[in-house]
C-alpha positions as CSV (number, residue, x, y, z in Angstrom):
1,M,-29.2,-35.9,42.0
2,K,-31.7,-33.3,40.9
3,K,-31.5,-31.5,44.2
4,I,-27.7,-31.5,44.0
5,H,-27.9,-30.2,40.5
6,Y,-30.2,-27.3,41.4
7,L,-28.1,-26.5,44.5
8,L,-25.0,-26.2,42.4
9,L,-26.8,-24.1,39.8
10,A,-28.1,-21.7,42.6
11,L,-24.6,-21.3,44.0
12,V,-23.2,-20.5,40.5
13,C,-26.0,-17.8,40.0
14,V,-25.1,-16.3,43.4
15,A,-21.5,-16.2,42.5
16,F,-22.2,-14.4,39.1
17,A,-24.6,-12.0,40.8
18,G,-21.9,-11.1,43.3
19,C,-19.5,-10.3,40.4
20,M,-22.1,-8.0,38.7
21,D,-23.2,-6.2,41.9
22,G,-22.9,-2.5,41.4
23,D,-21.2,-0.7,38.5
24,W,-18.6,-2.3,36.3
25,D,-15.0,-1.7,37.4
26,A,-13.0,0.6,35.2
27,P,-10.5,-1.4,33.2
28,S,-7.1,-1.6,35.0
29,T,-4.0,-0.3,33.2
30,E,-1.5,-1.5,35.7
31,N,-0.5,-4.5,33.6
32,T,-0.8,-2.8,30.2
33,V,1.8,-4.4,27.8
34,Y,2.3,-1.1,25.9
35,G,2.9,2.4,27.2
36,N,3.4,3.8,30.7
37,P,0.2,3.8,32.8
38,N,1.9,6.1,35.4
39,I,1.6,9.1,33.0
40,K,-1.2,11.3,34.1
41,E,-2.7,14.3,32.3
42,T,-1.2,17.5,33.7
43,K,0.0,20.2,31.2
44,V,-1.3,19.5,27.7
45,I,-0.4,21.9,24.9
46,S,-1.5,21.9,21.3
47,I,0.6,20.8,18.4
48,K,0.3,24.3,17.0
49,D,1.7,25.8,20.2
50,L,4.5,23.2,20.2
51,K,5.5,24.0,16.6
52,T,5.4,27.7,17.4
53,K,7.6,27.2,20.5
54,Y,10.1,25.2,18.6
55,N,9.8,26.9,15.2
56,K,13.6,27.4,14.7
57,E,14.3,23.7,15.4
58,I,11.5,22.6,13.0
59,T,12.3,24.9,10.1
60,T,16.2,24.9,10.2
61,L,18.0,21.8,8.9
62,G,20.3,20.2,11.4
63,E,18.6,21.9,14.4
64,Y,16.9,20.1,17.3
65,Q,16.2,20.6,21.0
66,E,15.6,18.3,23.9
67,I,12.3,19.2,25.6
68,T,13.0,19.9,29.3
69,E,9.6,21.2,30.3
70,D,6.8,19.0,31.8
71,I,4.5,19.3,28.8
72,Q,2.3,16.8,27.0
73,L,0.4,16.2,23.8
74,K,-3.0,14.6,23.7
75,V,-3.4,13.3,20.2
76,V,-5.0,10.8,17.9
77,V,-3.0,8.4,15.7
78,T,-3.7,9.2,12.1
79,A,-1.1,7.0,10.3
80,N,1.1,4.0,11.1
81,D,3.0,1.2,9.3
82,I,0.0,-1.0,8.6
83,Q,0.8,-1.5,4.9
84,G,4.6,-0.7,4.9
85,N,4.4,2.8,3.4
86,M,5.6,4.3,6.6
87,Y,8.6,2.9,8.4
88,N,9.5,3.2,12.1
89,E,7.2,6.2,12.6
90,I,3.6,7.3,13.2
91,C,1.7,10.5,12.6
92,V,-0.5,12.0,15.2
93,Q,-2.9,14.9,15.2
94,D,-5.0,17.2,17.4
95,A,-7.5,19.9,16.5
96,T,-4.6,22.3,15.6
97,G,-2.2,20.2,13.5
98,G,-0.2,17.1,13.0
99,I,3.4,15.9,13.7
100,F,5.5,12.8,13.0
101,I,7.0,10.6,15.8
102,G,10.0,8.4,15.0
103,I,10.0,5.0,16.8
104,S,12.5,2.3,16.2
105,Q,10.0,-0.5,16.0
106,G,8.1,-2.5,13.4
107,G,4.5,-3.6,13.6
108,I,3.4,-0.4,15.4
109,F,-0.1,-0.6,13.9
110,G,-0.7,-3.6,16.2
111,Y,-0.8,-1.5,19.3
112,L,-1.4,1.9,17.9
113,P,-4.1,1.5,15.3
114,E,-5.5,4.6,13.5
115,G,-8.0,6.5,15.7
116,T,-6.3,5.6,19.0
117,E,-6.0,8.6,21.4
118,I,-2.8,8.8,23.4
119,L,-1.1,11.1,25.9
120,I,2.6,11.8,25.2
121,D,5.0,13.0,27.9
122,L,7.4,15.2,25.9
123,K,10.0,15.9,28.6
124,G,13.2,14.1,27.7
125,L,12.3,13.7,24.0
126,C,13.8,15.8,21.2
127,I,11.9,17.9,18.6
128,G,13.4,19.0,15.3
129,N,12.9,17.9,11.7
130,Y,13.9,15.6,8.9
131,R,14.2,17.8,5.8
132,R,11.9,20.3,7.5
133,S,9.3,17.7,8.4
134,A,8.5,18.3,12.1
135,T,9.4,15.2,14.0
136,I,9.6,14.1,17.7
137,G,12.3,11.5,18.4
138,T,16.0,11.4,19.0
139,P,19.0,13.0,17.1
140,Y,20.6,11.0,14.2
141,T,23.6,11.8,12.0
142,N,23.9,9.9,8.7
143,K,27.0,8.9,6.9
144,D,27.2,12.3,5.1
145,G,27.1,14.2,8.4
146,E,23.5,15.3,7.9
147,V,21.8,15.8,11.3
148,S,18.1,15.2,11.8
149,V,15.6,14.0,14.4
150,S,14.8,10.4,13.8
151,R,13.4,7.3,15.4
152,M,13.8,6.9,19.2
153,P,14.5,3.5,20.9
154,R,11.3,1.6,21.4
155,A,11.9,1.3,25.1
156,L,12.2,5.1,25.4
157,W,8.9,5.5,23.5
158,Q,7.1,3.0,25.8
159,E,8.0,5.2,28.8
160,H,6.6,8.3,27.1
161,F,3.1,7.5,26.1
162,T,-0.1,6.1,27.6
163,Y,-3.6,5.3,26.3
164,T,-6.5,7.6,27.2
165,G,-9.0,4.9,26.5
166,Y,-10.7,6.9,23.8
167,R,-10.9,6.6,20.0
168,A,-11.6,9.3,17.5
169,H,-12.0,9.7,13.7
170,V,-9.9,12.5,12.2
171,K,-11.5,13.8,9.0
172,P,-8.9,14.7,6.3
173,E,-8.8,18.3,5.2
174,V,-9.0,19.0,1.4
175,F,-5.5,19.9,0.3
176,A,-6.4,20.9,-3.2
177,D,-9.2,20.2,-5.7
178,G,-8.2,19.7,-9.3
179,S,-6.0,22.6,-10.4
180,T,-7.0,24.8,-7.4
181,P,-3.7,25.7,-5.7
182,T,-3.2,24.9,-2.0
183,T,-3.0,27.8,0.5
184,W,-1.7,25.6,3.3
185,D,1.2,26.8,5.4
186,I,4.1,24.4,4.6
187,N,5.4,24.5,8.2
188,M,2.3,24.5,10.4
189,D,0.1,22.2,8.2
190,A,2.7,19.5,7.5
191,G,1.8,16.3,9.4
192,K,-2.0,16.7,8.9
193,L,-4.2,14.2,7.3
194,G,-5.3,15.6,3.9
195,T,-6.9,14.8,0.6
196,L,-6.1,15.8,-2.9
197,K,-9.2,15.6,-5.1
198,N,-9.9,15.3,-8.8
199,V,-6.3,14.9,-10.1
200,T,-4.7,12.7,-12.8
201,I,-1.2,11.2,-12.8
202,K,1.4,12.9,-15.0
203,Q,4.8,11.5,-14.4
204,A,7.1,9.8,-11.8
205,G,10.4,10.9,-10.3
206,Y,12.9,8.9,-8.3
207,F,16.5,9.3,-7.2
208,D,19.1,6.7,-8.5
209,A,22.1,7.0,-6.3
210,S,24.0,4.6,-8.5
211,K,24.2,7.1,-11.4
212,G,27.3,9.1,-10.8
213,E,28.9,10.4,-7.6
214,N,26.0,12.5,-6.5
215,G,23.2,10.4,-8.0
216,T,20.7,11.3,-10.6
217,Y,17.0,12.3,-10.4
218,I,15.1,10.4,-13.1
219,N,11.7,11.2,-14.6
220,E,9.5,8.5,-16.0
221,P,6.3,9.1,-18.0
222,F,3.0,7.7,-16.8
223,V,1.8,4.8,-18.9
224,P,-2.0,4.2,-18.3
225,G,-2.6,0.6,-17.3
226,E,1.1,-0.2,-16.9
227,S,2.6,2.2,-14.4
228,A,2.7,0.9,-10.8
229,F,3.0,3.0,-7.6
230,V,6.8,2.2,-7.5
231,I,9.4,2.0,-10.2
232,P,11.1,-1.4,-9.3
233,G,13.9,-0.9,-6.9
234,F,13.2,2.8,-6.0
235,S,10.9,4.6,-3.8
236,T,8.9,6.7,-6.2
237,S,7.1,10.1,-6.4
238,W,4.2,10.5,-8.8
239,Y,3.2,14.0,-9.9
240,F,-0.1,15.4,-11.3
241,N,-1.3,17.2,-14.4
242,E,-3.3,19.6,-12.3
243,Q,-0.7,20.5,-9.6
244,I,2.8,21.9,-9.6
245,S,5.4,19.2,-10.3
246,D,8.6,21.4,-10.5
247,S,9.7,22.3,-7.0
248,R,12.1,24.9,-8.4
249,N,9.2,27.0,-9.5
250,G,6.8,26.5,-6.6
251,V,5.9,23.9,-4.0
252,A,5.6,20.6,-5.8
253,V,2.8,18.2,-5.0
254,Q,3.4,14.4,-5.2
255,I,2.3,11.0,-4.0
256,Y,5.3,9.4,-2.4
257,T,5.4,5.6,-2.1
258,S,8.1,3.5,-0.5
259,E,9.4,0.5,-2.4
260,Y,8.6,-1.6,0.6
261,A,4.9,-0.7,0.6
262,D,2.5,-3.6,0.3
263,F,0.9,-2.0,-2.7
264,A,4.1,-0.9,-4.4
265,A,3.6,-3.2,-7.4
266,M,-0.1,-2.4,-7.9
267,K,-1.1,-0.5,-11.0
268,L,-2.0,3.2,-10.7
269,P,-5.6,4.2,-11.6
270,T,-5.8,5.7,-15.1
271,G,-8.4,8.4,-14.6
272,K,-9.2,11.1,-12.0
273,V,-8.5,10.1,-8.4
274,N,-8.9,11.4,-4.9
275,V,-5.8,10.7,-2.8
276,T,-5.7,10.8,1.0
277,G,-2.6,10.6,3.3
278,V,-0.5,12.4,5.8
279,L,1.3,15.4,4.4
280,K,5.0,15.6,4.7
281,H,7.1,18.7,4.1
282,Y,10.2,17.8,2.2
283,C,13.2,19.7,0.8
284,N,16.7,18.6,-0.4
285,K,19.7,18.6,1.9
286,Q,20.6,22.1,0.9
287,G,17.2,23.3,2.2
288,K,15.8,24.0,-1.3
289,N,13.1,22.6,-3.6
290,D,10.2,22.5,-1.1
291,S,7.6,19.9,-1.9
292,W,4.5,18.3,-0.4
293,E,4.6,14.5,-0.1
294,I,1.3,12.7,0.3
295,I,2.1,9.5,2.3
296,M,-0.8,7.1,1.7
297,R,-1.4,4.8,4.6
298,S,-3.0,2.0,2.6
299,I,-4.3,1.2,-0.9
300,D,-7.7,2.4,0.4
301,D,-6.4,5.9,0.4
302,I,-6.7,6.3,-3.4
303,E,-10.1,6.4,-4.9
304,E,-11.1,6.5,-8.5
305,V,-13.5,9.3,-9.3
306,K,-16.6,7.9,-11.1
């Protein structure tokens, strides 16, 4: 029995040695569940060049353009829907800037976690904006006739991206520190991952569509120890004592939180905070009242300053 046992053990060792002979094979992408492994890197352009090329479509409400050239983006995912504060979209960034991508799918964080580098085939997708926030996706017209670029069908998205196999950490840029005003370009820098440092909460604002024919914008004071990220029933913007909060007299700065965010009911910190998130350019449907929205990715994006 011992001889048989040793013989079998020897055969197993030979089999494993055969599998490990030489270098490890590169992981196959032929059966990848997500993305299109047939996409190969050919003509990559930067986000900055893309925004420059389609500046009119990005900065003009209602404008969009289908991309007909064989061009690509090589980018890192900086934000997704992991805690529900982003819906049906991700944000990606390269060394030159960031941009939003609309995808009609939930649970995107499961296959596109932050730090994942992807290659995007842009031909056949549309570029434009939602309230001047640069977006890649497909055209959408809402019930009021407002045209924007919004989420593309998930099957279309799966045909237009592939993994590079690399991961990267994108360090957020400092958007402003205390009362220091930002000097960022509202068109080119929107979509980047940024941080607002040493600020305190001032007041909230939200839009109540039930108040009258055109709705009403309501302001709420900040109550230390009581105010949550979201006023119940409404996605909410919180403004700061140190930064402009009136978009009519400058570019307002705000934390924007969806009522569906996992942390919507959590209480806001009462002292100075550092806030990180992707920066979204937002204006009203008349193209006025420009503002910066800081879209936190998770509750970890807000830090109390000790």
